[in-house]
C-alpha positions as CSV (number, residue, x, y, z in Angstrom):
1,M,24.7,-13.1,-26.7
2,T,21.3,-14.5,-27.6
3,T,18.2,-12.4,-27.9
4,L,14.8,-13.6,-26.5
5,I,12.2,-13.4,-29.2
6,L,8.7,-14.1,-28.1
7,E,6.0,-15.4,-30.4
8,T,3.3,-13.9,-28.4
9,E,3.3,-11.3,-25.6
10,P,3.2,-13.1,-22.2
11,I,0.1,-12.2,-20.3
12,A,-0.5,-12.8,-16.6
13,S,-3.8,-14.1,-15.4
14,Q,-3.1,-14.7,-11.6
15,V,-0.5,-13.7,-9.1
16,S,0.4,-15.2,-5.7
17,V,3.2,-14.2,-3.3
18,T,4.4,-16.5,-0.6
19,N,7.1,-15.8,2.0
20,D,9.8,-16.8,-0.5
21,K,8.4,-16.8,-4.0
22,L,6.5,-14.8,-6.6
23,I,4.3,-17.1,-8.6
24,V,2.6,-15.8,-11.8
25,D,0.2,-17.9,-13.9
26,L,0.2,-17.0,-17.5
27,A,-2.9,-16.9,-19.8
28,D,-1.4,-19.6,-22.0
29,G,-1.3,-22.1,-19.1
30,R,2.3,-21.7,-18.0
31,S,3.4,-20.6,-14.5
32,I,6.6,-18.9,-13.5
33,S,8.1,-18.8,-10.0
34,V,10.9,-16.6,-9.0
35,P,12.6,-16.0,-5.6
36,L,11.1,-13.2,-3.7
37,V,14.6,-11.9,-2.9
38,W,14.7,-10.7,-6.5
39,Y,12.2,-8.0,-5.6
40,P,13.2,-6.5,-2.2
41,R,10.1,-4.3,-1.9
42,L,8.0,-7.4,-2.0
43,M,10.4,-9.2,0.3
44,H,10.0,-6.4,2.9
45,A,6.2,-6.1,2.5
46,C,3.6,-7.4,4.9
47,A,1.2,-10.1,3.7
48,S,-1.6,-7.7,3.0
49,E,0.6,-5.5,0.9
50,R,1.8,-8.5,-1.1
51,Q,-1.7,-9.5,-1.8
52,N,-2.8,-6.0,-2.9
53,W,-1.8,-6.3,-6.6
54,Q,-3.4,-5.5,-9.9
55,L,-2.7,-6.4,-13.5
56,L,-1.9,-3.6,-15.8
57,G,-3.5,-3.5,-19.3
58,D,-4.3,-7.0,-20.4
59,G,-1.8,-8.5,-17.9
60,Y,1.5,-7.3,-19.4
61,A,2.7,-6.2,-15.9
62,I,1.8,-6.5,-12.2
63,E,1.5,-3.4,-10.0
64,W,1.6,-3.2,-6.2
65,T,0.5,0.4,-5.6
66,D,1.1,0.3,-1.8
67,L,4.8,-0.6,-2.5
68,D,5.3,1.4,-5.7
69,E,6.5,-1.8,-7.4
70,H,5.8,-2.7,-11.0
71,I,7.0,-6.0,-12.6
72,G,6.7,-6.7,-16.3
73,I,5.9,-10.3,-17.3
74,E,8.3,-10.2,-20.1
75,G,11.1,-9.3,-17.7
76,L,10.1,-12.2,-15.4
77,L,10.4,-14.6,-18.3
78,A,13.8,-13.1,-19.2
79,G,15.0,-13.6,-15.6
80,R,15.3,-9.9,-14.8
81,R,15.6,-9.0,-11.1
82,S,14.7,-5.6,-9.6
83,G,16.9,-2.9,-10.9
84,E,16.5,-0.7,-7.8
85,S,19.7,0.5,-6.3
86,Q,20.6,-0.3,-2.7
87,R,20.4,3.4,-1.9
88,S,16.9,3.8,-3.2
89,L,15.8,0.7,-1.4
90,E,17.2,2.0,1.9
91,R,15.4,5.3,1.4
92,W,12.1,3.4,0.8
93,L,12.7,1.2,3.8
94,S,13.3,4.3,6.0
95,T,9.8,5.5,5.2
96,R,8.4,2.2,6.4
97,S,10.2,2.1,9.8
98,G,6.9,2.6,11.7
99,L,5.0,0.0,9.7
100,M,4.3,-3.5,11.0
101,R,5.9,-6.2,8.9
């Protein structure tokens, strides 16, 4: 097993969410795009919730307060998907049953 060693901490500068992708622009000029299905809360969110994000710290993570979703930039680069269990997701979805999607 190899270990990812980063020379510098990856920092996000911009975030966009489409119907099927999460796209993060990094401060060093790179962009990373991952399938939205990796993050079910984003997948089930409405467009306004997806756009209501903020960078944490200097940009080491992205937070969607409306969705209680936090994604670390280092994890994105490492290819980590959401670690949320299906049971937890189902509980969260049940609280949203009356919301427009």
